[in-house]
C-alpha positions as a LaTeX table, in Angstrom:
\begin{tabular}{lrrr}
\hline
Residue & $x$ (\AA) & $y$ (\AA) & $z$ (\AA) \\
\hline
Met1 & $-15.75$ & 42.81 & $-13.91$ \\
Arg2 & $-15.49$ & 39.12 & $-14.72$ \\
His3 & $-15.53$ & 36.81 & $-11.72$ \\
Asp4 & $-14.71$ & 33.59 & $-13.56$ \\
Phe5 & $-10.91$ & 34.02 & $-13.77$ \\
Trp6 & $-8.79$ & 31.34 & $-12.10$ \\
Asp7 & $-5.87$ & 31.83 & $-9.69$ \\
Gln8 & $-3.71$ & 29.35 & $-11.63$ \\
Pro9 & $-4.05$ & 28.43 & $-15.32$ \\
Val10 & $-4.59$ & 24.82 & $-16.37$ \\
Glu11 & $-2.50$ & 23.73 & $-19.35$ \\
Val12 & $-4.14$ & 21.35 & $-21.79$ \\
Ile13 & $-3.19$ & 19.67 & $-25.04$ \\
Ile14 & $-4.81$ & 20.67 & $-28.31$ \\
Gly15 & $-5.13$ & 18.27 & $-31.21$ \\
Asp16 & $-2.45$ & 15.64 & $-31.67$ \\
Gly17 & $-0.39$ & 16.79 & $-28.73$ \\
Asp18 & 2.09 & 19.26 & $-30.13$ \\
His19 & 0.07 & 22.35 & $-29.19$ \\
Leu20 & $-0.76$ & 23.55 & $-25.69$ \\
Lys21 & $-3.33$ & 25.99 & $-24.43$ \\
Ser22 & $-3.40$ & 27.75 & $-21.10$ \\
Ile23 & $-6.95$ & 27.86 & $-19.73$ \\
Arg24 & $-7.30$ & 30.84 & $-17.38$ \\
Ser25 & $-11.03$ & 31.15 & $-16.75$ \\
Ser26 & $-14.30$ & 29.28 & $-16.67$ \\
Arg27 & $-15.24$ & 30.98 & $-19.94$ \\
Asp28 & $-12.03$ & 29.69 & $-21.59$ \\
Ala29 & $-12.72$ & 26.24 & $-20.17$ \\
Leu30 & $-16.23$ & 26.18 & $-21.65$ \\
Ala31 & $-14.85$ & 27.10 & $-25.06$ \\
Tyr32 & $-12.28$ & 24.30 & $-24.83$ \\
Leu33 & $-14.88$ & 21.80 & $-23.59$ \\
Met34 & $-17.15$ & 22.60 & $-26.53$ \\
Thr35 & $-14.58$ & 22.79 & $-29.33$ \\
Cys36 & $-11.43$ & 20.82 & $-28.52$ \\
Trp37 & $-12.53$ & 18.05 & $-26.16$ \\
Pro38 & $-11.86$ & 14.45 & $-27.24$ \\
Arg39 & $-14.87$ & 12.55 & $-28.60$ \\
Lys40 & $-15.10$ & 10.25 & $-25.59$ \\
Lys41 & $-16.78$ & 12.19 & $-22.79$ \\
Ala42 & $-16.94$ & 10.86 & $-19.24$ \\
Ala43 & $-19.15$ & 12.02 & $-16.38$ \\
Ser44 & $-16.39$ & 14.42 & $-15.34$ \\
Phe45 & $-16.91$ & 16.26 & $-18.65$ \\
Ala46 & $-20.55$ & 16.97 & $-17.84$ \\
Ala47 & $-19.68$ & 18.04 & $-14.30$ \\
Ala48 & $-16.96$ & 20.42 & $-15.53$ \\
Lys49 & $-19.27$ & 21.89 & $-18.16$ \\
Arg50 & $-22.03$ & 22.45 & $-15.61$ \\
Ile51 & $-19.85$ & 24.08 & $-12.95$ \\
Cys52 & $-17.94$ & 26.23 & $-15.46$ \\
Thr53 & $-21.27$ & 27.47 & $-16.82$ \\
Asp54 & $-22.40$ & 28.25 & $-13.28$ \\
Ala55 & $-19.13$ & 30.09 & $-12.57$ \\
Val56 & $-19.51$ & 32.23 & $-15.69$ \\
Asp57 & $-23.05$ & 33.09 & $-14.56$ \\
Gly58 & $-21.84$ & 33.90 & $-11.03$ \\
Arg59 & $-23.59$ & 30.92 & $-9.41$ \\
Ala60 & $-20.44$ & 28.92 & $-8.59$ \\
Asp61 & $-16.95$ & 29.60 & $-7.32$ \\
Ser62 & $-14.26$ & 29.92 & $-9.99$ \\
Ser63 & $-11.83$ & 27.75 & $-7.99$ \\
Ala64 & $-14.39$ & 24.91 & $-7.96$ \\
Ala65 & $-14.75$ & 25.28 & $-11.73$ \\
Ala66 & $-10.97$ & 25.15 & $-12.18$ \\
Leu67 & $-10.74$ & 22.00 & $-10.11$ \\
Ala68 & $-13.60$ & 20.30 & $-11.98$ \\
Phe69 & $-12.02$ & 21.19 & $-15.31$ \\
Lys70 & $-8.62$ & 19.90 & $-14.20$ \\
Val71 & $-10.12$ & 16.59 & $-13.04$ \\
Ala72 & $-11.98$ & 16.19 & $-16.34$ \\
Ala73 & $-8.88$ & 17.09 & $-18.37$ \\
Glu74 & $-6.78$ & 14.57 & $-16.48$ \\
Glu75 & $-9.39$ & 11.85 & $-16.99$ \\
Ala76 & $-9.60$ & 12.67 & $-20.72$ \\
Gly77 & $-5.81$ & 12.57 & $-21.09$ \\
Val78 & $-5.47$ & 16.18 & $-22.20$ \\
Leu79 & $-3.95$ & 17.65 & $-19.04$ \\
Arg80 & $-0.35$ & 18.70 & $-19.52$ \\
\hline
\end{tabular}
């Protein structure tokens, strides 16, 4: 059973802003961080990537990963 699912999804913008994606787990967040993230990456990007990786591996709490991803998404301007 996967332990990286989040209680609440985080909605983010894909591309030029007319597509949305609902991120529901640390695994989904990692995929988004690695493929869709804007070029400019702040420290919050690295923190979100690290904690989402840890959550997927069972070393961190999924709610902490969701929060870190949400903070990074807001800072990057992709949070809906």
